[in-house]
C-alpha positions as CSV (number, residue, x, y, z in Angstrom):
1,M,-38.6,-36.3,45.1
2,Q,-35.8,-36.7,42.5
3,I,-33.2,-36.6,45.2
4,V,-35.0,-39.3,47.2
5,Q,-35.3,-41.5,44.1
6,S,-31.7,-41.0,43.3
7,I,-30.6,-42.0,46.8
8,G,-32.9,-45.0,46.7
9,Q,-31.4,-46.1,43.4
10,A,-27.8,-45.8,44.8
11,L,-28.8,-47.8,47.9
12,F,-30.4,-50.5,45.7
13,T,-27.3,-50.7,43.6
14,S,-25.2,-51.1,46.8
15,F,-27.4,-53.8,48.0
16,S,-27.3,-55.6,44.7
17,M,-23.6,-55.7,44.8
18,F,-23.7,-56.9,48.4
19,W,-26.2,-59.7,47.4
20,E,-23.8,-60.7,44.6
21,I,-20.8,-61.1,46.9
22,L,-22.5,-62.3,50.1
23,W,-21.9,-66.1,49.6
24,P,-18.3,-65.6,48.4
25,L,-17.6,-63.5,51.5
26,I,-19.0,-66.1,53.8
27,L,-17.2,-68.9,52.0
28,G,-14.0,-66.9,51.9
29,F,-14.0,-66.1,55.6
30,T,-14.9,-69.7,56.5
31,L,-11.9,-71.0,54.5
32,S,-9.7,-68.3,55.9
33,G,-10.9,-69.3,59.4
34,I,-10.1,-72.9,58.7
35,V,-6.5,-72.0,57.7
36,Q,-5.9,-69.7,60.6
37,A,-7.3,-72.3,63.1
38,V,-4.5,-74.7,62.2
39,V,-1.7,-72.2,61.6
40,S,-0.2,-70.6,64.7
41,H,1.1,-67.1,64.9
42,R,3.7,-68.0,67.6
43,A,6.5,-69.2,65.3
44,M,6.2,-66.2,62.9
45,A,8.8,-63.9,64.4
46,K,11.4,-66.6,64.8
47,T,10.9,-67.7,61.1
48,L,10.9,-64.2,59.6
49,G,14.2,-62.8,61.1
50,C,16.0,-62.3,57.8
51,D,15.5,-60.7,54.4
52,G,16.5,-63.7,52.3
53,P,14.3,-65.7,49.9
54,R,13.5,-68.3,52.6
55,C,12.2,-65.8,55.2
56,L,10.3,-63.8,52.6
57,T,8.7,-67.0,51.2
58,F,7.5,-67.9,54.7
59,A,6.3,-64.3,55.2
60,T,4.2,-64.7,52.0
61,L,2.8,-68.0,53.2
62,F,2.0,-66.7,56.6
63,G,0.2,-63.7,54.9
64,I,-1.8,-66.0,52.7
65,A,-2.9,-67.9,55.9
66,S,-3.9,-64.7,57.6
67,S,-6.9,-62.4,57.6
68,S,-7.6,-60.0,54.8
69,C,-8.3,-57.1,57.2
70,S,-5.8,-54.3,56.4
71,Y,-5.8,-52.9,59.9
72,A,-5.2,-56.3,61.5
73,A,-2.4,-57.1,59.0
74,V,-0.7,-53.8,59.8
75,A,-1.0,-54.4,63.5
76,L,0.3,-57.9,63.3
77,A,3.2,-56.8,61.1
78,R,4.3,-54.4,63.8
79,S,4.0,-57.1,66.4
80,I,6.2,-59.6,64.6
81,F,8.6,-56.8,63.7
82,L,9.1,-56.0,67.4
83,K,9.4,-59.7,68.2
84,G,12.3,-60.2,65.8
85,A,11.1,-60.3,62.3
86,S,12.9,-58.2,59.8
87,F,11.2,-55.0,58.5
88,T,11.2,-56.4,55.0
89,A,9.6,-59.6,56.1
90,A,6.9,-57.7,58.1
91,M,6.0,-55.6,55.0
92,V,5.9,-58.7,52.7
93,F,3.6,-60.3,55.3
94,E,1.3,-57.2,55.0
95,L,1.2,-57.4,51.2
96,A,0.4,-61.1,51.1
97,S,-2.2,-60.9,53.9
98,T,-4.3,-58.4,51.9
99,N,-3.7,-59.5,48.3
100,L,-3.2,-63.2,48.3
101,V,-5.9,-64.4,50.7
102,I,-8.7,-66.8,49.8
103,E,-11.7,-64.6,50.2
104,L,-10.4,-61.9,47.9
105,G,-9.9,-64.3,45.0
106,I,-13.4,-65.8,45.4
107,I,-15.1,-62.3,45.4
108,L,-13.1,-61.2,42.4
109,I,-14.2,-64.3,40.4
110,V,-17.9,-63.8,41.2
111,L,-18.0,-60.0,40.9
112,M,-15.5,-59.3,38.1
113,G,-14.3,-62.5,36.5
114,W,-11.5,-65.1,36.9
115,Q,-9.0,-62.9,35.0
116,F,-9.0,-60.4,37.9
117,M,-8.5,-63.1,40.4
118,A,-5.5,-64.4,38.4
119,A,-4.2,-60.9,38.0
120,E,-4.5,-60.3,41.7
121,F,-2.5,-63.4,42.6
122,V,0.1,-62.9,39.9
123,G,0.4,-59.3,40.8
124,G,0.6,-60.1,44.5
125,I,3.7,-62.4,43.9
126,L,5.2,-59.7,41.7
127,M,4.8,-57.1,44.5
128,V,6.6,-59.4,47.0
129,I,9.5,-59.6,44.6
130,F,9.5,-55.9,43.8
131,I,9.3,-54.8,47.4
132,A,12.1,-57.2,48.4
133,L,14.4,-55.8,45.6
134,L,13.4,-52.2,46.4
135,F,14.0,-52.5,50.1
136,R,17.4,-54.2,49.4
137,L,18.4,-51.2,47.3
138,T,17.0,-48.4,49.4
139,L,16.3,-49.5,53.0
140,T,19.0,-48.4,55.4
141,S,19.7,-49.7,58.9
142,R,19.2,-46.2,60.2
143,L,15.6,-46.2,58.8
144,V,14.9,-49.6,60.3
145,Q,16.2,-48.5,63.7
146,M,14.0,-45.4,63.5
147,A,11.0,-47.7,62.8
148,K,11.8,-50.0,65.7
149,T,12.4,-47.1,68.1
150,H,9.1,-45.5,67.2
151,A,7.3,-48.9,67.2
152,E,8.5,-49.6,70.8
153,K,6.5,-46.6,72.0
154,G,3.4,-48.7,71.5
155,L,1.1,-46.0,70.0
156,M,-2.4,-47.3,69.4
157,G,-3.6,-48.2,65.9
158,R,-6.6,-50.2,65.0
159,M,-7.6,-53.9,65.4
160,E,-4.5,-54.6,67.6
161,G,-6.4,-56.9,69.9
162,H,-7.7,-58.8,66.9
163,A,-4.2,-59.1,65.5
164,A,-2.8,-60.3,68.9
165,M,-5.3,-63.0,69.4
166,D,-4.0,-66.5,68.4
167,M,-6.9,-69.0,68.6
168,S,-5.2,-71.7,66.5
169,V,-5.3,-75.3,67.7
170,S,-2.0,-77.2,68.2
171,G,-1.2,-80.9,68.7
172,G,-2.3,-83.8,66.6
173,S,-2.6,-84.1,62.8
174,F,-4.1,-81.5,60.6
175,F,-7.5,-83.2,60.3
176,S,-7.7,-84.1,64.0
177,R,-7.2,-80.4,64.8
178,L,-9.6,-79.3,62.1
179,F,-12.5,-81.6,63.1
180,S,-12.1,-81.4,66.8
181,R,-14.5,-79.3,69.0
182,R,-11.6,-76.9,69.7
183,G,-11.0,-76.6,65.9
184,F,-14.7,-75.9,65.3
185,T,-14.6,-73.2,68.0
186,A,-11.4,-71.7,66.6
187,I,-12.9,-71.5,63.1
188,S,-16.1,-69.8,64.4
189,Q,-13.9,-67.3,66.4
190,Y,-11.8,-66.4,63.4
191,F,-14.9,-66.2,61.2
192,V,-16.8,-63.7,63.4
193,M,-13.7,-61.7,64.3
194,D,-12.7,-61.3,60.7
195,W,-16.2,-60.1,59.8
196,A,-16.2,-57.7,62.7
197,S,-12.9,-56.3,61.6
198,V,-13.9,-55.5,58.0
199,W,-17.7,-54.9,58.0
200,V,-17.3,-51.2,58.2
201,D,-15.0,-51.2,55.1
202,I,-17.4,-53.5,53.2
203,V,-20.4,-51.3,54.0
204,L,-18.5,-48.1,53.1
205,G,-17.1,-49.6,49.9
206,L,-20.6,-50.7,48.8
207,L,-22.2,-47.3,49.6
208,I,-19.5,-45.4,47.7
209,A,-19.6,-47.8,44.8
210,G,-23.4,-47.6,44.7
211,A,-23.3,-43.8,44.7
212,L,-20.6,-43.6,42.0
213,A,-22.3,-46.2,39.8
214,T,-25.6,-44.3,40.0
215,W,-24.7,-40.6,40.1
216,V,-21.5,-40.3,38.0
217,P,-22.1,-40.5,34.3
218,N,-20.0,-42.8,32.1
219,S,-18.9,-39.8,30.1
220,F,-17.0,-38.5,33.2
221,W,-15.2,-41.9,33.7
222,Q,-14.4,-42.2,30.0
223,A,-12.8,-38.7,30.0
224,F,-11.0,-39.3,33.3
225,F,-9.5,-42.6,32.2
226,F,-8.7,-41.5,28.6
227,T,-10.8,-44.3,27.1
228,S,-10.6,-42.7,23.6
229,N,-6.8,-43.2,23.7
230,P,-6.0,-46.8,24.7
231,T,-2.3,-46.2,24.8
232,L,-2.6,-43.3,27.2
233,A,-5.2,-45.1,29.2
234,K,-2.8,-48.0,29.8
235,I,0.0,-45.6,30.9
236,E,-2.3,-43.6,33.2
237,G,-4.2,-46.5,34.8
238,P,-1.6,-48.0,37.1
239,L,-0.5,-44.5,38.2
240,V,-4.0,-43.2,39.0
241,G,-5.4,-46.5,40.5
242,P,-3.4,-46.3,43.8
243,L,-4.1,-42.5,44.1
244,V,-7.8,-43.1,43.9
245,A,-7.5,-45.9,46.5
246,I,-5.6,-43.5,48.8
247,V,-8.4,-41.0,49.1
248,S,-11.2,-43.6,49.0
249,F,-10.7,-44.5,52.7
250,V,-11.8,-48.1,52.0
251,C,-9.5,-51.0,52.9
252,S,-9.6,-54.8,52.6
253,V,-12.2,-56.5,50.5
254,G,-14.4,-53.4,50.7
255,N,-12.6,-51.9,47.8
256,I,-13.6,-54.6,45.3
257,P,-17.1,-53.1,44.6
258,L,-15.3,-49.8,44.0
259,A,-12.9,-51.6,41.6
260,A,-15.9,-53.0,39.7
261,V,-17.3,-49.4,39.3
262,L,-13.9,-48.2,38.0
263,W,-13.7,-51.1,35.6
264,K,-17.1,-50.4,34.3
265,G,-16.2,-46.8,33.9
266,G,-13.2,-47.5,31.7
267,I,-10.0,-47.7,33.8
268,S,-7.4,-49.9,32.3
269,F,-6.9,-53.5,33.4
270,G,-3.6,-52.7,35.1
271,G,-5.2,-49.6,36.6
272,V,-8.0,-51.5,38.3
273,V,-5.5,-54.2,39.6
274,S,-3.2,-51.5,41.0
275,F,-6.2,-49.9,42.7
276,I,-7.1,-53.2,44.4
277,F,-3.5,-53.6,45.6
278,A,-3.5,-50.1,47.2
279,D,-5.6,-50.9,50.2
280,L,-2.4,-50.7,52.4
281,I,-1.8,-47.0,51.6
282,T,-5.2,-45.5,52.1
283,L,-5.3,-42.4,54.3
284,P,-6.4,-44.2,57.5
285,V,-3.7,-46.8,57.1
286,L,-1.0,-44.2,56.4
287,D,-2.0,-42.5,59.7
288,I,-1.4,-45.8,61.5
289,Y,2.0,-46.1,59.9
290,R,2.7,-42.6,61.2
291,K,1.8,-43.7,64.7
292,Y,3.7,-47.0,64.5
293,Y,6.9,-46.0,62.8
294,G,7.0,-42.2,62.5
295,W,6.6,-39.7,59.7
296,K,9.8,-40.6,57.8
297,V,9.2,-44.3,57.7
298,M,5.5,-43.7,56.8
299,G,6.7,-41.6,53.8
300,Y,9.1,-44.4,52.9
301,I,6.4,-47.0,53.0
302,L,4.0,-44.8,51.0
303,L,6.6,-44.2,48.2
304,T,7.9,-47.7,48.0
305,F,4.5,-49.3,48.1
306,Y,3.1,-46.9,45.5
307,I,6.0,-47.7,43.1
308,T,5.6,-51.4,43.8
309,M,1.8,-51.4,43.2
310,A,2.1,-49.3,40.0
311,A,4.9,-51.5,38.7
312,A,2.9,-54.7,39.4
313,G,-0.1,-53.1,37.6
314,Y,2.0,-52.4,34.5
315,M,3.5,-55.9,34.6
316,V,0.1,-57.6,34.9
317,E,-1.3,-55.5,32.1
318,F,1.7,-56.4,29.8
319,L,1.6,-60.1,30.7
320,F,-2.2,-60.6,30.4
321,Q,-2.2,-58.6,27.1
322,A,0.5,-60.8,25.7
323,L,-1.6,-63.9,26.7
324,G,-4.7,-62.3,25.2
325,I,-6.8,-62.9,28.4
326,I,-7.7,-59.3,29.4
327,P,-11.5,-59.3,29.4
328,Q,-13.2,-57.0,26.9
329,D,-16.7,-57.0,28.4
330,R,-16.9,-54.3,31.1
331,K,-20.4,-55.2,32.2
332,V,-20.8,-55.8,35.9
333,V,-23.8,-58.0,36.6
334,A,-24.5,-56.6,40.1
335,I,-24.7,-53.1,38.7
336,T,-26.5,-53.7,35.5
337,E,-29.0,-56.5,36.3
338,G,-29.7,-56.2,40.1
339,I,-31.1,-58.9,42.3
340,Q,-32.6,-62.0,40.6
341,W,-33.8,-65.4,41.7
342,N,-30.9,-67.5,40.5
343,Y,-27.9,-69.6,41.8
344,T,-26.6,-66.6,43.6
345,S,-29.7,-66.3,45.7
346,I,-29.8,-70.0,46.4
347,L,-26.1,-70.0,47.5
348,N,-26.7,-67.0,49.7
349,I,-29.4,-68.8,51.6
350,I,-27.2,-71.9,52.0
351,F,-24.2,-69.9,53.2
352,L,-26.3,-67.7,55.5
353,V,-27.2,-70.9,57.3
354,L,-23.5,-71.8,57.6
355,A,-22.8,-68.3,58.9
356,A,-25.6,-68.6,61.5
357,I,-24.1,-71.9,62.7
358,L,-20.6,-70.3,63.1
359,V,-22.0,-67.2,64.8
360,I,-24.1,-69.3,67.3
361,R,-20.9,-71.3,68.1
362,F,-18.9,-68.1,68.6
363,F,-21.4,-66.6,71.1
364,R,-21.8,-69.9,72.9
365,T,-18.0,-70.2,73.5
366,G,-17.4,-66.8,75.1
367,G,-17.2,-64.7,72.0
368,I,-18.5,-61.4,73.4
369,P,-15.5,-60.6,75.5
370,M,-13.3,-61.3,72.5
371,L,-15.2,-58.7,70.5
372,R,-14.7,-56.2,73.3
373,M,-11.0,-56.7,73.1
374,M,-10.6,-56.2,69.3
375,N,-9.1,-52.7,69.7
376,T,-7.2,-53.4,72.9
377,P,-3.5,-52.6,72.7
378,E,-1.3,-55.7,72.4
379,Q,0.5,-54.9,75.7
380,E,-2.8,-55.0,77.5
381,M,-3.8,-58.2,75.7
382,A,-0.6,-59.9,77.0
383,H,-1.3,-58.6,80.5
384,H,-4.9,-59.7,80.4
385,H,-4.0,-63.3,79.3
386,G,-1.1,-63.3,81.7
């Protein structure tokens, strides 16, 4: 009976966190769909053919305008790399598309506070700068050629069909595209496809977060994160954060509930930020790098990304400490207070109606075949559309 009660409490905590982030998720994916509907993928490869500041700036902007799904970001990065983008620009695109997207910032504000949203965006820009410098110093032409040769084999990853789909609307002004029937359809398509690509990670992240919040005592977290020694905690946090992310198996926005549990448990500010950054080096994503680029390049990506994420965590901690804006309250409302009838519930109802409208539009405009092609290899996608 105690086991059943314990499982029930964990599931309730998971659902409480889901209820807290539901409307931000819907709003974020809607805004992301709007941006993607008017920004085409077609010019990416031509624009990102160099390693200079201009190309990397465009890679960052394209990433911001993209989906937050880690798997789709990795698949699209390989696609634009094969079409002419530099390896550095492709990796910068990945970092931006999972750390600088709209929905991530909204969820962080609601679940953890505006400081974490600010830290995520500041840290995301820092990671772009760090990876560009690190690649310039260490990336060899031989390694790039190895990556390209292996990528051309076309081994299957995940969400390649989703990454290859470009439903954006061209022609006319921004607002004419946005408010056209085609624009509405494109928004609904991106909205549903993005949800379909990350729902597993969101559910997995919520379940793991609920279990950890319910079953793991605070004393364990406090000992693990050295909360009794603030200096040591600040040193350990950004180093341990990405390592925890690697073994969590949770990518994309699904790791935000886990980050909330770690923050409540006592991890440093820089540590929780570096944990959020590390959704691109989880074990499933590393396996995709191995398939796409080979073992050596996978190891290079893991090492350089880990250094970049930890360094960004330290810099964010130092900067926010100097500004005096690191939050002192570690309470997470969704964990401590549960579901209540408040503005969150009202907003959830409103945005569920919006989601229903977009989902209905998606299915009325041929959405089911698109869902079936989400994991179709890009080569087959091109042949199908051809």
